[in-house]
C-alpha positions in Angstrom: 6.0 -9.1 15.6 4.7 -8.9 19.1 3.4 -5.8 20.8 6.5 -5.4 22.9 8.7 -5.3 19.7 6.7 -2.6 17.9 8.9 0.4 17.1 12.2 -1.4 17.9 13.1 -1.4 14.2 12.6 2.3 13.5 15.6 3.3 11.4 17.3 6.3 13.1 18.2 7.6 9.6 14.5 8.2 8.9 13.3 11.8 8.9 12.2 13.0 12.3 8.5 13.3 11.3 8.4 9.7 10.1 10.0 8.5 13.3 7.5 10.5 15.4 4.6 9.0 13.5 6.0 5.5 13.8 6.3 5.9 17.6 2.8 7.3 17.8 1.4 4.3 15.9 3.4 2.0 18.1 1.8 3.6 21.2 -1.7 3.3 19.7 -0.9 -0.4 18.8 0.0 -1.1 22.4 -3.1 0.5 23.7 -5.4 -1.6 21.5 -4.3 -4.7 23.4 -3.2 -6.5 20.2 -0.3 -8.8 20.9 0.7 -9.5 17.3 0.4 -8.0 13.9 -2.2 -10.6 13.0 -4.3 -9.4 15.9 -4.1 -5.7 15.0 -4.9 -6.6 11.3 -8.0 -8.5 12.5 -9.1 -5.5 14.7 -8.6 -3.1 11.8 -10.6 -5.4 9.4 -13.4 -5.5 11.9 -13.5 -1.7 11.8 -13.8 -1.7 8.0 -10.1 -1.2 7.2 -8.8 -4.3 5.4 -5.0 -4.5 5.3 -2.2 -7.1 5.9 0.7 -7.6 8.3 3.4 -6.6 5.9 1.8 -3.1 5.3 1.2 -2.6 9.0 4.7 -3.6 9.9 6.1 -1.0 7.5 3.8 1.7 9.0 4.9 0.8 12.6 8.6 0.9 11.7 8.4 4.2 9.7 9.1 2.6 6.3 5.8 3.9 4.9 3.5 6.8 5.7 0.0 5.2 6.0 -3.3 6.8 4.9 -4.7 9.1 7.5 -7.7 6.8 7.9 -5.5 4.0 9.3 -4.2 6.5 11.9 -7.7 7.5 12.9 -9.0 3.9 13.0 -6.1 2.8 15.2 -6.8 5.7 17.5 -10.5 4.7 17.7 -9.4 1.1 18.6 -7.0 2.4 21.3 -9.7 4.7 22.7 -12.2 1.9 22.8 -9.7 -0.3 24.7 -8.4 2.4 27.1 -11.8 4.0 27.8 -10.5 7.6 27.7 -8.0 10.0 26.0 -6.1 10.0 29.2 -5.8 6.3 29.0 -4.6 6.4 25.4 -2.0 9.0 26.3 -2.6 11.4 23.5 -5.6 13.1 21.7 -6.9 12.2 18.3 -5.8 15.7 17.1 -2.3 14.9 18.2 -2.3 11.6 16.3 -3.6 13.4 13.2 -0.9 16.1 13.6 1.8 13.4 13.7 0.5 12.1 10.4 0.5 15.6 8.9 4.1 16.2 9.9 5.4 12.9 8.6 7.6 13.5 5.6 5.9 12.0 2.5 9.1 11.1 0.7 12.6 9.9 1.5 15.9 11.3 0.3 17.3 9.5 -2.8 20.3 8.2 -0.9 18.4 7.0 2.2 19.8 3.6 3.3 16.3 2.4 4.1 15.2 3.0 0.5 18.2 1.1 -0.8 17.4 -1.8 1.5 13.8 -1.9 0.3 15.1 -1.9 -3.4 17.3 -4.8 -2.6 14.5 -6.6 -0.9 12.3 -6.1 -4.0 15.0 -7.5 -6.3 15.4 -10.5 -3.9 11.7 -11.2 -4.0 11.8 -11.2 -7.8 14.7 -13.6 -7.9 13.0 -16.0 -5.5 10.0 -16.6 -7.7 11.1 -20.0 -9.1 11.6 -21.4 -5.6 8.0 -20.9 -4.8 6.5 -21.8 -8.1 4.3 -24.7 -6.9 2.8 -22.6 -4.1 2.2 -19.6 -6.4 0.4 -21.7 -9.0 -2.0 -23.1 -6.4 -2.7 -19.7 -4.8 -2.9 -17.9 -8.2 -5.6 -20.4 -9.3 -7.7 -19.2 -6.4 -7.2 -15.6 -7.3 -7.9 -16.2 -11.0 -11.2 -17.9 -10.0 -12.1 -14.8 -7.9 -11.1 -12.6 -10.8 -13.3 -14.6 -13.2 -16.2 -14.2 -10.8 -15.7 -10.5 -10.5 -15.5 -10.2 -14.3 -18.8 -12.1 -14.7 -20.4 -9.7 -12.3 -19.0 -6.7 -14.1 -21.0 -7.5 -17.3 -24.3 -7.0 -15.5 -26.4 -4.0 -16.4 -24.3 -0.9 -15.7 -25.5 1.8 -13.3 -25.1 5.3 -14.9 -22.5 7.4 -13.1 -23.7 10.6 -11.4 -22.0 13.9 -12.1 -20.0 13.8 -8.9 -18.9 10.2 -9.6 -17.6 11.2 -13.0 -15.7 14.2 -11.5 -14.2 11.9 -8.9 -13.1 9.4 -11.5 -11.6 12.1 -13.6 -9.7 13.4 -10.6 -8.4 9.9 -9.8 -7.2 9.4 -13.4 -5.5 12.7 -13.5 -3.7 12.2 -10.2 -2.6 8.7 -11.1 -1.2 10.0 -14.4 0.8 12.7 -12.6 2.3 10.1 -10.2 3.4 8.0 -13.1 4.8 10.9 -15.1 6.8 12.2 -12.0 8.4 8.7 -11.6 9.1 8.5 -15.3 10.9 11.8 -15.3 13.2 10.8 -12.5 13.9 7.5 -14.2 14.8 9.3 -17.5 17.2 11.5 -15.6 18.9 8.5 -14.2 17.6 9.1 -10.7 16.3 5.5 -10.1 16.1 5.8 -6.3 14.0 8.9 -6.6 11.7 7.3 -9.2 11.1 4.3 -6.9 10.6 6.6 -3.9 7.7 8.3 -5.7 6.1 4.9 -6.3 6.8 3.5 -2.9 5.4 6.5 -1.0 2.1 6.4 -3.0 1.5 2.7 -3.6 -0.1 2.2 -0.3 -2.6 5.0 -0.9 -3.7 4.3 -4.5 -7.2 3.1 -5.2 -7.5 0.1 -7.6 -8.5 2.5 -10.4 -5.5 4.8 -9.7 -3.2 1.8 -9.6 -4.4 0.5 -12.9 -4.1 4.0 -14.5 -0.6 4.5 -13.1 0.5 1.1 -14.5 -1.0 1.9 -17.9 0.7 5.3 -18.0 4.1 3.8 -17.1 3.7 1.2 -19.9 2.7 3.9 -22.4 5.8 5.9 -21.4 8.0 2.9 -22.0 8.9 2.4 -18.4 8.5 -1.4 -17.9 10.8 -1.6 -14.8 8.8 1.1 -13.0 5.5 -0.6 -14.0 6.7 -4.0 -12.7 7.9 -2.4 -9.4 4.6 -0.6 -8.9 2.6 -3.8 -9.4 4.8 -5.5 -6.8 4.5 -2.7 -4.3 0.7 -2.5 -4.7 0.2 -6.2 -4.2 2.3 -6.2 -1.0 0.5 -3.3 0.6 -3.1 -4.0 -0.3 -5.7 -6.7 0.4 -6.4 -9.5 -2.0 -9.8 -7.9 -2.7 -8.1 -4.7 -3.8 -5.6 -6.6 -5.9 -8.4 -8.4 -7.7 -10.1 -5.1 -8.4 -6.9 -3.8 -10.0 -6.5 -7.0 -12.0 -10.1 -6.5 -13.3 -9.3 -2.9 -14.3 -6.2 -4.1 -16.1 -8.1 -6.8 -17.8 -10.6 -4.3 -19.1 -7.6 -2.4 -20.6 -6.3 -5.5 -22.3 -3.1 -5.5 -20.0 -3.2 -9.3 -19.6 0.5 -9.6 -18.7 0.1 -7.1 -15.9 -3.0 -9.0 -14.7 -0.9 -12.2 -14.3 2.0 -10.3 -12.7 0.0 -8.6 -10.0 -1.9 -11.8 -9.1 1.4 -13.6 -8.7 2.8 -10.8 -6.6 -0.2 -11.0 -4.3 0.3 -14.6 -3.3 4.0 -14.4 -2.4 
């Protein structure tokens, strides 16, 4: 997608808040001077925000609500390129407000959500056609995972009290997300269950993602667990996917390790 095309695929059926945020991000993208999604991903990475073109495309088209940090980093890039707020065309507070007003979830009958669900099923059915490429790419990720695993057995650093509290909070939050999705699934509200996962997958830390997957498995929700793994792999960097795989390996969830690594190299 080139800079001139950003925002042209915003679904008019999306909630107004999401459309406004997508247009705001599109304006910031244009101000950065990036001509393609690859260029904006490179600029974000240089600012310490690793991501990928698929995730950025969804943010720019309103399909996902990005983390607030992505909005602020994009504003900083636009400001650096434009030289002033007047050049950017809006203030940082206005960009933050656009993020705050964006609806976090979609309606269960939203056409965009149904399209995303179909796309997810299509990606699953196309796995055999890309088997050779997947095996080669997976081998590289498996090697990186093995390296990370070897590093993890070095002498541990004791956690501080604040770190323990943060980890406990992450675990509790991830468990709530999984439970909410499972409740919708049990009621037959499949779209709503997937919406919960789709709107949170992009914001989950590797630990939260692993805990959510484990919780869904324990609640006998294999389809939701598989979907969450696919979503996380699509919206996060390879480094974050490897961290999730390591967390899953430590929990003995070897099938999920293989699944999320495969999803990451599609």
